[in-house]
C-alpha positions in Angstrom: 62.2 -40.9 -34.7 62.5 -43.6 -32.1 60.4 -46.9 -32.5 59.3 -46.4 -28.7 57.0 -43.6 -29.8 54.9 -46.4 -31.7 54.5 -48.7 -28.8 51.2 -49.0 -27.3 50.1 -49.8 -23.6 48.2 -53.1 -22.9 45.4 -50.9 -21.6 45.0 -48.9 -24.8 45.3 -52.1 -26.8 42.5 -53.9 -24.6 40.2 -51.0 -25.1 40.9 -50.7 -28.7 40.2 -54.3 -29.1 36.8 -54.0 -27.3 35.8 -51.0 -29.4 36.9 -52.9 -32.7 35.2 -56.2 -31.6 31.9 -54.1 -30.9 32.1 -52.6 -34.3 32.7 -56.0 -36.0 29.6 -57.5 -34.2 27.4 -54.6 -35.1 28.6 -55.0 -38.8 28.1 -58.8 -38.5 24.3 -58.3 -37.8 23.7 -54.9 -39.3 22.2 -56.2 -42.6 19.6 -58.4 -40.8 17.2 -56.0 -39.6 17.3 -54.2 -43.0 16.6 -57.5 -45.0 13.8 -58.2 -42.6 12.2 -54.9 -43.0 12.6 -55.2 -46.9 10.8 -58.5 -47.0 8.2 -57.4 -44.5 6.9 -54.5 -46.5 7.9 -56.2 -49.7 8.2 -52.5 -51.3 11.6 -51.2 -51.8 10.5 -48.1 -54.0 11.2 -46.1 -50.8 14.9 -47.0 -50.9 17.3 -45.0 -53.2 19.4 -47.3 -55.5 22.2 -44.7 -55.3 22.6 -45.1 -51.7 23.2 -49.0 -52.1 25.3 -48.5 -55.0 27.5 -45.8 -53.4 27.9 -47.8 -50.2 29.2 -50.7 -52.4 31.8 -48.5 -54.2 32.9 -47.3 -50.9 33.3 -50.8 -49.5 35.5 -51.9 -52.7 37.7 -49.0 -52.0 37.6 -49.7 -48.2 38.8 -53.3 -48.4 41.5 -52.4 -51.0 42.9 -49.6 -48.8 42.6 -51.7 -45.5 44.5 -54.6 -47.2 47.1 -52.4 -48.7 47.7 -50.4 -45.4 47.9 -53.6 -43.3 45.3 -52.2 -40.9 44.0 -54.0 -37.8 42.5 -57.3 -38.3 39.0 -56.3 -37.3 39.1 -53.5 -39.8 40.1 -55.8 -42.6 37.5 -58.5 -41.5 34.9 -55.8 -41.3 35.8 -54.4 -44.8 35.5 -58.0 -46.3 32.0 -58.3 -44.5 31.0 -55.1 -46.0 31.2 -56.6 -49.6 29.1 -59.7 -48.7 26.5 -57.5 -47.1 26.4 -55.3 -50.2 25.8 -58.4 -52.5 22.9 -59.7 -50.3 21.5 -56.1 -50.0 21.6 -55.4 -53.6 20.4 -59.0 -54.7 17.4 -58.6 -52.4 16.7 -54.9 -53.5 16.4 -55.8 -57.1 14.5 -59.0 -56.5 11.9 -57.4 -54.4 11.7 -54.4 -56.8 11.0 -56.5 -59.9 8.7 -58.7 -57.8 6.8 -55.8 -56.4 6.3 -54.1 -59.6 5.0 -57.2 -61.2 2.6 -57.8 -58.5 1.3 -54.1 -58.6 0.8 -54.4 -62.2 -1.3 -57.7 -61.8 -3.4 -56.1 -58.9 -4.0 -52.8 -61.0 -5.1 -55.0 -64.1 -7.4 -56.9 -61.8 -9.0 -54.0 -60.2 -9.5 -52.2 -63.6 -11.0 -55.3 -65.0 -13.3 -55.8 -62.0 -14.4 -52.0 -62.2 -15.2 -52.5 -66.0 -17.3 -55.6 -65.0 -19.3 -53.7 -62.3 -19.6 -50.4 -64.4 -22.1 -51.9 -67.0 -24.8 -53.0 -64.8 -24.3 -50.0 -62.5 -25.1 -47.8 -65.4 -28.3 -49.8 -66.2 -29.4 -49.6 -62.5 -28.8 -45.9 -62.5 -31.0 -45.3 -65.5 -33.6 -47.3 -63.9 -33.6 -45.5 -60.6 -33.7 -42.2 -62.3 -36.9 -43.1 -64.1 -38.5 -43.9 -60.6 -37.0 -41.2 -58.6 -34.3 -38.6 -59.6 -30.9 -38.5 -57.2 -29.4 -35.2 -56.3 -25.8 -34.4 -55.4 -26.9 -33.9 -51.8 -27.8 -37.8 -51.7 -24.5 -38.7 -53.1 -22.6 -36.6 -50.6 -24.6 -37.8 -47.8 -24.1 -41.7 -48.7 -20.4 -41.1 -49.1 -19.9 -39.4 -45.8 -22.0 -42.2 -44.0 -19.6 -44.8 -45.9 -16.6 -42.9 -44.8 -17.7 -42.7 -41.2 -18.6 -46.4 -41.0 -15.1 -47.5 -42.5 -13.2 -45.3 -39.9 -15.2 -46.7 -37.0 -14.3 -50.0 -38.4 -10.7 -49.6 -38.8 -10.6 -48.2 -35.1 -12.4 -51.1 -33.7 -10.0 -53.5 -35.4 -6.9 -51.7 -34.3 -8.3 -51.4 -30.7 -9.0 -55.1 -30.5 -5.6 -56.1 -32.0 -3.8 -53.7 -29.6 -5.7 -55.3 -26.6 -5.0 -58.5 -27.9 -1.2 -57.9 -28.1 -1.0 -56.2 -24.7 -2.4 -59.2 -23.1 -0.1 -61.5 -24.9 3.2 -62.7 -23.3 5.0 -63.8 -26.4 7.9 -61.7 -27.9 6.5 -61.8 -31.3 3.3 -60.0 -30.3 5.2 -57.5 -28.1 7.4 -56.5 -31.2 4.3 -56.0 -33.2 3.1 -53.6 -30.7 3.9 -50.1 -31.8 3.6 -48.4 -28.2 6.6 -47.2 -26.2 6.9 -50.2 -23.8 8.1 -52.3 -26.7 11.1 -50.1 -27.8 13.4 -51.7 -25.5 12.7 -55.2 -27.1 12.8 -53.9 -30.6 16.0 -51.8 -30.5 17.4 -51.9 -27.0 17.8 -55.5 -26.4 19.4 -56.1 -29.9 22.0 -53.3 -29.3 22.7 -54.6 -25.7 23.2 -58.2 -27.0 25.7 -56.9 -29.8 27.6 -54.8 -27.2 27.9 -57.8 -24.8 28.9 -60.3 -27.8 31.5 -57.7 -29.0 33.0 -57.2 -25.5 33.3 -61.0 -24.9 34.8 -61.4 -28.3 37.5 -59.0 -27.5 38.5 -61.0 -24.7 38.6 -64.1 -26.6 40.7 -62.8 -29.1 44.3 -64.1 -29.0 46.2 -61.0 -29.5 43.7 -58.7 -28.0 43.1 -56.7 -31.0 46.9 -55.5 -30.9 48.7 -54.2 -33.9 52.4 -54.3 -34.8 54.1 -51.4 -33.3 56.4 -51.1 -36.2 56.6 -47.9 -37.8 54.2 -47.5 -40.8 55.9 -47.5 -44.3 55.7 -44.1 -45.9 56.4 -45.6 -49.2 53.0 -47.5 -48.9 50.8 -44.9 -47.4 49.9 -43.0 -50.5 48.0 -45.8 -52.1 45.9 -46.8 -49.1 45.2 -43.1 -48.4 43.8 -42.5 -52.0 41.6 -45.7 -51.5 40.7 -44.5 -48.0 39.6 -41.2 -49.2 37.6 -42.6 -52.2 36.0 -44.9 -49.6 35.2 -42.1 -47.2 33.8 -39.6 -50.0 31.4 -42.6 -51.0 30.3 -43.2 -47.6 29.7 -39.6 -46.9 27.9 -39.2 -50.1 26.0 -42.4 -50.1 23.2 -41.2 -47.5 22.5 -37.9 -49.3 20.3 -39.7 -52.1 18.4 -41.4 -49.3 17.9 -38.4 -47.4 16.6 -36.5 -50.5 14.3 -39.7 -51.4 12.8 -39.7 -47.9 12.2 -35.8 -47.9 10.7 -36.2 -51.5 8.2 -39.1 -50.3 7.8 -37.8 -46.7 8.3 -41.3 -45.6 11.2 -43.7 -44.4 9.2 -46.8 -45.5 11.4 -49.7 -46.5 14.2 -48.5 -44.0 15.0 -50.1 -40.9 15.6 -47.9 -37.8 17.7 -50.6 -36.1 19.8 -50.9 -39.1 20.8 -47.3 -38.8 21.2 -47.4 -35.0 23.7 -50.3 -35.4 25.5 -48.3 -38.0 25.9 -45.5 -35.8 27.3 -47.6 -33.1 29.4 -49.5 -35.5 31.0 -46.3 -36.9 31.5 -44.8 -33.5 33.4 -47.8 -32.3 35.1 -48.2 -35.7 36.6 -44.7 -35.3 37.4 -45.1 -31.5 39.2 -48.2 -32.0 41.8 -46.6 -34.2 42.0 -43.4 -32.0 42.5 -45.4 -28.8 45.1 -47.6 -30.0 47.6 -44.8 -31.2 47.4 -41.1 -30.8 50.5 -40.0 -32.6 49.8 -37.7 -35.6 51.4 -39.9 -38.2 49.1 -42.8 -37.2 46.1 -40.6 -37.2 47.0 -39.0 -40.5 47.3 -42.6 -42.1 43.9 -43.4 -40.7 42.2 -40.1 -41.3 40.3 -41.3 -44.1 38.5 -44.0 -42.0 38.1 -41.7 -39.1 36.4 -38.9 -41.5 34.2 -41.6 -43.1 33.0 -42.9 -39.7 32.3 -39.5 -38.2 30.8 -38.2 -41.4 28.2 -41.2 -41.6 27.3 -40.7 -38.1 26.4 -36.9 -38.9 24.2 -38.1 -41.7 22.5 -40.8 -39.7 21.3 -38.3 -37.4 19.4 -36.5 -40.2 17.8 -39.8 -41.1 16.8 -40.1 -37.4 15.1 -36.9 -37.5 13.1 -37.9 -40.8 12.2 -41.0 -38.9 10.7 -39.0 -36.1 8.9 -36.4 -38.4 7.6 -38.7 -41.0 6.5 -41.4 -38.6 4.8 -38.7 -36.5 3.0 -37.4 -39.5 1.7 -41.1 -40.3 0.5 -41.6 -36.8 -1.5 -38.2 -36.8 -2.9 -39.1 -40.2 -4.1 -42.5 -38.9 -5.7 -41.0 -36.0 -7.5 -38.5 -38.1 
């Protein structure tokens, strides 16, 4: 087979570079919104540890296969960054898990102690009241209903005042805290637009334009990278399944960052396009098929998580209104 068949046009090299740089930019900031969300809620029990561990195993196989196959520089850099992100995420997960469980135990102990202290005088007062005027079940029900109505009115008043205060504020922090639709661009659109622009500019600053040697890949060294690549793809494809199941069981996506998954989808899309745009011959596609499969498969599973975000957040909003 002629080596001319492995030459890539400058236009394809440039667009491949842009796609790879955008994917790299996404991966560089991908972990930030998830870490922020984890520390914000300080409750990681909604996150599946199998999701994080499977992802870490996939990244180890990914960086091994990428180095072995001599893939594009952006692919290798991205794989190395995966490992760092895994270490940071797992470290924060176990730290917050232990911290949350300790604080939760202390809070439960404090509540039980307070209830035990209040129960004795309450029993004494109840006995005295019964001696004067016996109470009925209807009185208890009416008092409980009045207290519940008063609490709901108080919560609605606080939410209304906080919402009006944020809407008249001009600071970015207050706008981000506003859960209305007009803040979606600030919370999601603006970060994604910034990442796309940064990746595009970065591709033009690259000295080689993201190009790869046009030399024919060696068949002797392709079996090892393929094995690593398919292990990586399998772990990526299965990593989100435990999280999807956990979300379904909890009927919640608490602890997960929506921006994290949006950037992940964009990164995987550009990651696969980077390979396909650069060369379209079947031998090259076959060599990189495991990485392409992993990218496309995770995008499909991310769509399931998007659906869970929509369904479970809607249920929470409806419950809050009620």
